[in-house]
N, C-alpha and C positions, 0 to 999 in steps of 0.2 A: 504494500500500500504506500502510495506517495501522496503527500498533501502540499498544496502550494497556495499562498495568498496572492491575489492579483487584483489590485485596486480594492473594491469592497466585496470581491468574490473570494470564496474559499473553495478550491478545486481539489478533489480527492480522486486519485486514479486507482483502479483495481482494488476496490473495496470488497471485502469478502462478507457475504451475508450468510444466512442460515443454510445448512446443507440438506435439510429435510423439511418437507412441507408439514406444517403443524396447524392444529386448531387452537388459535390463540386470540385473545381479545385486545390485542394492541398491535400497532403497525409493525410489520416484519418484512424484510426483503430477503430474497433467495439468490444463491449463486454469486457470480462475480459481476461487478458493475462499477461505474464511475459517477461522481455527483458534483454538482455545482450548487453551493449555498450562497444566496443573496440575502439582504436584509428582509426581503418579502417572501421568498420561496426557497424550497429545496427541490432541485431538479435532479433526477437520476436517469442515467443513460445505460443502454445495453453495450455490449462489447463492440458493436459497430458504430457507436456514437449516435444512436437513434434515441430520441426521448422515450422514456418508458413510464416514469412516474413524475407527478408534480404534487407537492404538498405545501399549502400555505403555512407560514410561521408567524403571522401577525394576528391580532385580535379580530380582524375582519374576516378571517377564514371561518367557514361554518363550524368546524369542530377540529380540535388539534389532533385527533386520532383518525381523521379521514383524508382521503387522497384521490387524485385522478390517475388513471392508468390508461396507456395507449397500447392496443393490441397489435400483433404483427399484421393484422388486416387493416390497420390504421383507424380503428374505431376507438372512441373514448368511453371509458367506464368510470363512474364515480362510486367509490366505496363508502357507504354510509354505516356508521357504527350502530345506529338505532339504540335499542335498550339492551343490547348484547344478548340477554337470555331469551327474550321473545324472538329475536332474529334467529338465534341458534336453533331453538325448538322448531321453528317453521321451515328454515332453509338448510339446516345442517352446518352453517358457517356463522361466524360472529359478525360478519359484515354483509350488508345487502348491496349487491352491485346494480346500481341504476345504469341502464343502457342508454346510449345516445341515439338509438334507432328504435322503431316500434317493436315491442315484444309483449310479454304478459305483464301488463301494467297493474300488478296486484297491489303495489304500494302507492300511497298518495305522495304527491310532491314531484318536482322535477328540478334537481340541482343544476341542470344545464341552463336553466333560466335565472339562476342566482348570479348577480353581478360579479361576485368574487370569483366564481368558477369561470365565468366568461372572460374576466380580466386575466385569470391565470393562464388560460389557453393562449390568449393574445400576447401575453408577456414573453412568449418564446421568441417572437420576432425581434423584440427589443433586446433580449438577451444575446441573440446572434449578432445584432448590430454592435452591441457593446464589445463583444469578444473580438469582432473584426477590427475595432479601433485599438484594442489592447494587444493583439497578437503580434504586432510588428516589433515589439520590444524584445530584448533578449530573454528567451525562455528555454528550458530544457526541451530536447527533441520529443520526448514522450508526451509532454504537456502540449507542445505545439501541434503534434499529430492529432491528439484528441480534440483540441479546440477547432482544428480545421475540419474534422469530421462533423462536429456539431454545427458548424457554419454550413457545410454542404448539405446536411440533412434538413433542409427547410421543408415547408408544408408541401410544395409541389413534388419534391423528391420522395417524401414519405408516401404520398398518394400513388406515385408511379411504382414504388416498391410493392405496395399492396396489390396493384394491378398485376405486377409481375408474378407475385405469389399465386394469384388466381389463374393466371395463364399456365403456370407450371403444373398445377394439379388439375386443370381443366374445368375451372369454375369455382364459385364460392362454396364454402361449407355452410349450408343454410341452417344447420342446427348441430350443436355438439351434444354428446351424451351427457346426461345430468351428472354422472359420476366424475366427469372431468373437473368438477369443483374441488376434488381432492388434491389436484395439482394446480389450483387457481386457473384452470382453463388453458394452461401453458402446454400445448401439445403440438407436435409436428404432424400435419395432416397428410396422409397418403391414401389416395382413392384406389380401392381395389375393385369396386363395383359401382356402377351408376344405377339410378332409379330404384324402384321398389316393387313389391309383388302386388300390392292391393289398390293403391290410389283411393284411399278412404275419402269419403265426401267431406268430412269435417277438417281434414288436415290442411294447414296453411304453410308448412315448412318444407315440404318435399319438392323435388324438381319437376315432377310430372312425367319423368322418363320411365319407360319400361325397364325392368331389371336386366342388367347386362354386365357380366364380370369384365374387368380390364385384363389385358394380357400380362403375363409375367414380365415381358420386355418393357411394357409401359410402366409397370409398377416400379421396376428397378430404375428406369429412367427418372421417374419422379424423385426417388430417394437421392440419386446422385445430383440432380438439379437443385433440390432443396438443401443438400449439404453445402453446395457452392453458394446458394442464395443466403443462407444463414451465416456463413463465414465463421469468424471468431466466436460469434454468439451461439454456435451450434452446441457447445458444451454447457450452456445454461439450460438445456432441455434434458429431461429424463423420461419423457412420455411420448407415445405415438398414438394417433387416432387412425384406425383403418376404416375409412369411410366408403360410401356415404351411409345410406339408410338401412342397409341389410347386408353388411359384409359377411355375416354368418352364412348367408345363402351362397356365397362364392365357393364354398366347399373346402374340405380338409386340405387338399394339396396346395391350393392357392393361398389359403390363410397361413398354413405352416411355413411355406416359403417366404411369404411377405413378412411375417413376424421375425423369422430367423435372419433374413437379409437386412431388415430394419435395424436390428440390434448391432449387426456388423457394420453396415455402411454409415449409419448415423453415429457411430462411435459412442454408444451409451456407456461403455465401460470407462470412458474418459470424462464423463459428465462431472461437473462441479457439484451435482446433487446426488445423494445416495439413493439407491433403489431405482428400479425401472418399472414403467407402467404401460399397459396396453389397453386401449379402449376401443369398443366397437358396438354397433347396433345389431340386433337380430329381430326376427319376426316370429309370429306364432308358429308358422309352418317350419321355418328353419330351425327353431329350437326343438321342435318335435322330431324332425327327421335327421338332425345332425348325428353322425355316428359317434359312439362313445370314444373311439380312438382319437377324434379331434380334441376332445376335452382332456384326455390323457396326455396328448402332445402339448397342448397349451399349458397344462399344469407343470410340465417338465421344463418349459422355457424360462429364461431368466427375467420374467416379467411377473408383476402382479396384474392379473387380467380382470377387467370389468366389462361385462356384457350386459347391455340394456335392451329389454324387449318390450315393445308396445303391445299391451293387452287391451287397454282402454276400458273394458267393462266386463262384469260377470253376469250381465242382465241381457237377455235376448232382445227386448224392446229397445234398449239403449244402443246395442250394436246395430240394430236396424236403423235407428234415428241417425246414427253416426255414419251410416253407409259404409260400414266396415264389413267386407264380404267374408266373414269368418263366423262359424257357429260357436255358441256358448260352450258346447262340448269340447271343441278344440281349445278354447281359452282355458278351460279347466285342466285339460291334458297338458298344455304348455306350462301352466302354473305348477302342476305336480312335477314336471321335469325340472323346472327351475329350482324347486325345493330340493330335489334329489341331487342336482349338480352342486348346489351350495353345501350340502351335507358331505359329499364325497371328495370334493377337490379343494384342498387348503388354499391354493394360490389363485382360485377363480371365484369371483363373486358375480352372480347374475341378479340384476335388479329389474324391476318392471314399472311400466307406466300405466296410469289410469287417468281418464278425463275427470273434470270437476267443473260444476257450473250450476246455475239456478234453473235452467230451462231443460234439464234432462228428465227422462221418465222417472217416476217415483220409485221404481224398483232398483235404480242404479246404486244408491248409497247402501241400502240394506244388503243387497247382494254382494257388494264389495266388502262390507263388514263380515258377512258370512264366510267369505273367502279368506280374509286375513285376520279374523277375530277368534272367537271362542272355539270354533270347530278346528282351528289349526293347532296341531299338536307340536308346536315348535316355539321357542323363545330365542332371543339373541339379537346381536347387532349386525348380522349378515343378512343380505337379501332385502335391502330397503325397497319400498315402492314409492314412486313419485306421482303426485297429482298435478296434472297439467290443466290449468284454468282455461276454460273456453270463454274468453273475454268479449262477449257480445255487447251490443249497445246497452243492454240492461245491467251490465256489470261495471259500468263506468262511474256510477255515483258512489259516494263514500259509504253509505249505509249498506249497499249491496256487497261491497268489499268486506265490511265488518262481518256481515252474515256469512260470507264465504269463509273467513278465518274462524268464526265460531264453529261452523260445521267441520272444518278441517281439524281443529283441536279436539273436538268430540271424537272424531274418527281415530285420530292419533292415540288418544287415551285408551280406546277400546281395542285397538289393533294389537296383535302379537308380533308384528314386524315393524321396524322403524319406518316412519312415514315423513315425507318432506314435500314441499311444493317445488315443482320443476320450473326452473328459470331458463327460458329459451335464449341461449347465446349462440351467435354465429361466428364465423371466422373468415 
C-alpha cells in the first residue's frame, strides 16, 4: 500500500480490503483497490482505475454508512442501511440496494433524486479536472499511472466499456440469480445458453428467445475475451455466472466443461478473494430431468455452487393466471428434487423462486405455505426460497407495499425454509 498527499487529496494505491464476503452491518470493501479522499468524498477505484464506489464524508451525505456503487455494466446502485435488522430479515443482507433503473420497487424512496447523491455522481468530472491540473508536477510513476487512468476513464469511456462487455457475451444479462447477493453481485458472466423453455406470460426479464445452448468454442471465446477485458481487475473476482435463464438445460457435458474451463482461464486460484462460487439458473423440467452425475460432478469442482429454479406457485389456478405452461404436479416433483439435492450435496445449494402480489388467486399463498411450512419435514438455513413481487399498478402506493411486507413476514415466520424477497438486478 502506498499513500500520497496531493494538494487537498489523499491518494492510496493498492489498498487491501477484506478477502471474504461477509454479512456485516457496516461498510466493507473487498479485494485490492485504490482510493482518493477529498474533503467531501471518498472515491474508490478498481485495478483498472475505473470508479467503483463513492461515499460522502460530510454532514450533507444521507447516512455515513451508505454509499454509491458502479457496476461493470456501468449502472449505479445506492446502498441504503435502513434499520439493519428489518432489511436483513427481508432481503438477507444488511443493506438495501436501490437500483438506478426500473426493477421491483418494493421500497419507498429514490436516493437518485437526492441532491447529495446527484452532486456526488457529478463530482467525478470535477475530480478528473483537478487531477489533470495537479498531475504535471513531479510524482512517483505508480501514482502518475493511476491518476492518468482515472482521467481516461471518464463517463463516455465507462459507457463504451459497458457496451463492450455486452458485445463480448452477446447481450445484457437481464437478471442475475438472487443468490449472487452472497458475493455482492460481483460475478463474471459467461453465457452458455440463450433463451428459455417456457416464455411465461407474467415474466418481464427474459429475452424472448427460444432455448439454444452456445457452442463450447463460443463459451471458451467469451472467457478469454473477458479475461482481457477485465485486465488487472480480473483477480478481484471469485465468482462466475453461467447464464442466461436455464443453463441447467444445457446438459452435463457443456456445464462441466464450462465450469472447469472457467476456473482455469479466469485464474480463480489467483483471486484476491478466498473461495470460488458458481451461479446458474434452472427450470422445473431441467431440475427434474438432470442426471445425478451432473450434481456429483458439480459437487467435486472447486466451487460453491448455487442453482436457482423458478417454480412460481404451488397452486394450479395461479400457474394458469401466470401463463406458466407447467403442471402443479411437476412443480411439486421439482421441489422434492430440490430438497433431495440440498440434502445430498454439501457444496451445492438449490434455491427456488415464487411470485408474490395482491392480484393473485386466493389459493396461491396457502398452497405455498403448505409446500414450505408444517408439512415439510426439514429445518435449516439451506435451500432458501425467494418471493418475486409482481409490481403492478396496484402495488405502487405505500399502503399496498406495507401489506405486501406484512404478508411476507407472516409467511417467513410460518415457513420451515429461509425466505427472502428477490431483488431483480441486471448486468
